[in-house]
N, C-alpha and C positions, 0 to 999 in steps of 0.2 A: 464377123470372126476376128477381124484386127482389134476391135474395142476389148474383147475378152482378153486376147493376148496381151495388149498394152496394160489393161487393168491388172493382170496376173503379174506382169513385169513390175509395176510399181509396188503392189502389195508385197510380193516376194522380197524385193530389195529393202523396203522398209522393215519387214520382219527380220531379215538378216542383220541389218543395222541394230534394231533394238535387242535382238538375241545377244549381240556381241556388247552391249552396254551394261555396265556394272549395276547389278541389282540392288545395291545399297544406297544408291543416290537418293531415292525417294526420302528415306529417313534423314540423311545428311541435309538435304536441301530444305526440307520441312523445318528441321532444327534451326537453319539460318533464317527462315522466314519468321519463325516464332521469336527469335532473339533480336529482330530488327524493330527499331521505333517505327520506321517507314520503309516501304520498298520502292525503288525506282527501277524501271526496266528500260533498257536501250537496245538498239539494233539498227541496222542499216538495210534499206531494201526490203526484200521479202523477209528477212529475218527480223526486222522491226515489226512486220505484219504478224509474225508468230508470236513476238513479245505482246502485241496487243491482245492476241487471244488469252495469253497467260494473265496479263493485267486485269482483264475483265473477270476472269474467274477467281483470281485472288480477292479482287473487290468484292465479288459476290460472296465469298468465303469469310469476309469480315476483316481483311487486311487493309492498311492505309497504302494505297498504291498510286504512283504517278508514273506517266509515261514521259521519258526524257525527250525534250523538244517541243512539247505542247506549250502553248502560250500561257497556261495556268499552273505549269509546273513549278512548285517552290524549290528553293535552294536546297541541295543535299547537305546533310550535316552529319556530325559524329553520332555514332549509334544507328545510322541509317544502312540500308543494304542496297547496293547497285548490281543488278543483274544485267549482264552484257551477253546478248546472243549474237554470235558471229562465228561463221564456218571457219574463218582463217585465224581469227584473233589477232589481225594485223591492220584492220580498218582504221585509218588515221584519225577520223573524227571520234571513233569509239576509243581509241588510245587516249585522246585528249580528255574524254569524259571520265575515263578510269583514272588518269593522273589527278584530276580535279577531286574526284571522290576519295582518293587515297589521301590527297593533301589535307582534307577536312576531317579525316578520321572515320570515313564510312568504310563498311566492309564490301568486298567486291566478290561476285561469283561470275565465273565466264562458263558458259554453255557453247561448246564448240566441237568441231570434227577433229581438232588438234589439241592435244594436251599441252605441247610446248609452243608458245608464241609470245609476242610481246605483252599482250594483255594477261596472258596466262602467268607470265613471270611477276606481274603486279598483283593478281588476284589473290584472295584468301582462299578460295576454292575453285577448282577447275573440274568440270564435269564434261568428260568427252563422250559424245554420242557415237557409239560404234567404235570401230577401229580404223585408223588412217588408211590402211590398205584396201578397205572396202569401198572407198570413195573414188576409185578409178573411174574413169569415164563410162557412163551407162547410157547405152543407145536409147534415145528417147526421153532422157532425163538430164537436161543440160544444166549448166552454170548454177550449181548449188541446190538443184531441186532435190536431190538425195537427202542433203543435210537438212534443208528446211522442212520437208515433209516428215522425215524421222523425227526431227526435234519437236515438231508440232504433236505428233503422236506420243512422243515421250512426255511431254509436258501436260497433255490431256489425261494421260495414264497417272502423272504424278498429282494433278488435281483431284482425280478420282481416289487416290490414296488418301490424300489430305481430307477430303470430305468424309470418306469412310472412317478413317482413324480419329477424326475430331467429331464424328456423328453429327455433322452439320445437316440439318434438315432442308430439303429442297424448298420448302415453303419460305425458310429464313433467307435463303438465296435469292429467291423470287421477290421478296421485300425489297432487296438492295438492287435489283435490276432496274435500269433506266425506265422511267414511265413517261418520257417525252420522246417517243420514237416515231 
């Protein structure tokens, strides 16, 4: 019984956040992906893991994607896009990445629970997942869980939109999937 209650709590909270998220974001973010030479994705902690999900699916969809912090990540340049996933928009390391990207002429997207933040002030686009007041403490969903899970679901839906709109066949995505796993 407790498992069903906890599952319902999580699903209901994510649904509440996604219902409060601007439904024009998919088109806007897809346009920014398409306008970029290359896409770089950054985050810290669990937000970085959410970024890994996005990076993999964008690569499968045919975009040139790098994860910030990996040993083989190239330098970011003018014409590239940096996606920062940060609940607070205040993580010091991510602020440094954002400043470097801005310095070289890259565009910046912040995906956050807060529209106003240090990174948001620098970014070219801020995509707030839900509304700030919905992020009050939720029993059983500690320390950013609501943001991370909602963002993961939002980004998976974004990829679904992208694949649908661009008519990317799953077979083509499979061709790009790692074959040394």
